[in-house]
N, C-alpha and C positions, 0 to 999 in steps of 0.2 A: 470371518463374515460376519459373528453375532455381534462381534465388541462393535464392527462398523455402524449394524442395527442399532445398536445401543446408543452410541453414540449421537448418531443422526437423532433418534427420538427424543433424546437428551437437549439437541440444538434446537429441536422444532419447536418444542414445548416452550424454552426459554425465548425464542425469536416470536412466537404466539403472545406470550407475556410482554415481551419489549415494544410490539405493535398495538397494544391495548394501551400502553402508556404513551407512545408516542401520537396518538390520536386522540388522546384527552384532550388538548385544546386543538381545534384546528384551526384556529388563526394563528397561533403558534407555528403548526406544522406547515402553513401555507408559506407565514414568513421565512421560514427554514428553506423553504423550496426555491422562494423567489430570489433569495441572497445566494444562495448556488448559481441559480442559473444567470441573474445580473454579472456576478463575477466571470464565469466561462465565456458571455457574451462579450464583456467588455475586454478582455483580455484578448480574445479571438480579433475583436473589432480593432485593437493594438496591434496585433499581427497584422492586419491585413495592410494598414496606414505603413506599417514599419518597412513593409515588403514592398509595397506601392512606390517609398521611396528608393530603397537600394537594391532593388531587383532580386536580390539574395543574401543569406545569411550563412557566412562560413561555408559558402558554395551549392546550400540547400535553395530550392526555388520554393514558392508559396505553400504549394499542397503539400511540399515535405515537412517544410516547419509546420504545418497546420497536421499532419498525421503524428510530428513528435509531440504536440501538445494534447491531441485526441487521446494518443498512446497514455500520457501521462494522468491524464483526467480519468481514464476507464481504469487504470492502475489503483490508482489515489482512491477513487469512490470505491472499487471493489473492497480495498483493506479494510476502508472505513465500515463498509457494509456489514464485512464478518467481525471484524476485530474492535467495533466501537465500546465493549466490556472494558477494554483497558484504559480508558478513559473514565472508570467510574472506580479505580483497582485502589486508589488510593484512600477514599473513603471505607471500604472494605477493611484494611488493612487498619487505618486507626479506630473503627468503630469495634475491631474485635469479629466482625461478619467473616472473615479470611479465615479464623479458628475452623468454623463450620464447613468450610472448603475442604479443609485436609483431614477431615472425620468422614464425608461423602464415600461412598462404595464409587465412585470414579476420579478421574485424574484432576487434582487443583489446577493445573495447569491449563487443562481444558476450559475447565470451569471459567477461569482469569480472562481466557482470550476469547471463547466462543460461548458469551455467555447471554447470545440473543443478538441477532441481526437488525440493523436498522432498515425499518421499510421506506423511510421517507428518504435512503440514498437509491433507490430504484429507478425513478425517473432519470436522475443522472448518469446511471448506469446505462440505460437505454440510448439518451443522448449521446454517449460518447463510442458507445458501439456506431451509431448512424455515422457519425464524424469521421470514425476509423474506416468504415467500411465506404464510405463516399469519396474520402481523401483519397483512399487506397486505388479506389477505382481512375480516380483524374491523375494519380501519377503515372498508371502505365506501367507497362515491362514488369507486371509483378508475376511468378513462378511459383507453381505448386510447392515444391522445396522451400522457396521464403516465406509460404503461407503455415508451412510446417513449423519451419524454425521461429518464426513469430511468436506460434502458438506455446511453443517447448519454450521458449525464453520469457513469457510471460507467466506461464506456470515457474519459473526459474525465479522471476521477479516476484512473484507471491510470496516465495521461500522465502527469500531474503527479508521482504518487510515481515515476516512471521518472526523470523530471527531479529530484527530490530525490537520488534513489539516483546517479545520473549524477554530480551535484555531489559527492556522497559521496566517488565514486571519484576526483573530482579532486584533492580535496583529500588523499586518501590518496597520490597521485602525488606531490605535492607536499612534504606533511611526514609521510609515513607513517603519521599518525593517521587511523584510520578506527572505532574502537569509540566514543570520546566524541561523533563526529558522528553516526553512526547512532544512537545512543541518545538524542540531543536530538531528533532528528528523531521516535524512535517516543514519547517522552514528551509531545513536541508534538501528535502526531497524537492520545494518549490522550484530550486535551481535548475531541477531536469523538465521544468516547462520546455524549454528547450533545448536543442544536442547540447551537450557539453564539450563538442568541438568549438564552440565560441569563445570557449574562456582559454585564458593564457597558461601554461605552463609556470609553476606548477599545481596550479589548481585544477587542472584540468586532470592530470594525475591523481589527485587527491580524491577527487570527485568521482573517477572512476574505479579505484583499487581501495584507497584508505577507508572512504565512504563510499560505496559502491554505486552513488546515484547513477553513474551513468550507465552500470553493468542492469540496474535495474528498468530504465528507462527507457535511454539512448540506443542501448544496443539492441532491444527486440525490433525497436524501429529499424535499424541499419539491417539487419538480418533480413527484414522483408524487403527492403531495397536493395539486396544483393551487396551490401557495402560491406558487410562482416566475414571475416575468414572463417572457417571451420575453427583454426585455432581460438579466435575469438570465442567462438561460442562454448568450445572445450573449457576456455578459461573463466567463463560466466558461471559454469556449471560447478567447477571446482570452488570457485569463490563462495557461491550460495552454499555451497554442502559444507564447506569449513565454518562461514557464519552460522549456520544451524547447528553445527557439532558445539562449536563454542559458547553460544548461546544456551542450549541444553544444559552444559555443563555450568555456566553463571547459575543459572536457575537452580541447580541441586546444589548449588555451593550455598546460594542463600537461604534455602530453605534449612541450611544447618545453623545458619546463625538466626531465626526467625525469632523472637521472643514474643508469645503470646501478648494477649492485651490485657488477657488476666493476670499475667504474672508480674 
């Protein structure tokens, strides 16, 4: 418990500093928020037009598709809110600042992942929650078990996203390349804005298990709708735990190959 308090205090301190930096330029902060809002609204408008013409996509009606999209936005924004520091990791490696992370009395992995939350993501998190709740109500037929499984698989999705970001950090330690890897991850997750059921095989299988975008985004929404079997839930959790274990092992391996900036 004391360790949890310690790391929470560190995270809070770093997040406070990050918030101060984010609001140095109010115009830049407003522009950032407007850009995210416009992108969200435009794709939502596209979905309304698309469903209006086709009536359904892969058997899902309008509010189900919007629920998938709202779930994607919620997960995507939460990940960016907590793990924004990963986008700065390359600079820490090439400048030698990562050397200081290694000698601090706390985990260098924690510092590299949770170096400060991004307060500019909070409005989009709130908006995503509103759309998740509203579209869920409009769908109807939701059970308490469905809600419980949805929350469980959202947490499972966060673990998967964390694993991907640990993998990106490990690649950064080995090669100093972070930007391309993290944007590849972002591009792949964008395919989860709609249910992976719309993709043909073998792409659907690849997006579900090899690059588990489906497990991250589609499975939680399907669990709420009662369309995911208990076996599917167990597989989702097992895949997330496997990816997390592999990412931790890869991170530890990368540290053994790390060459200090001063060496």
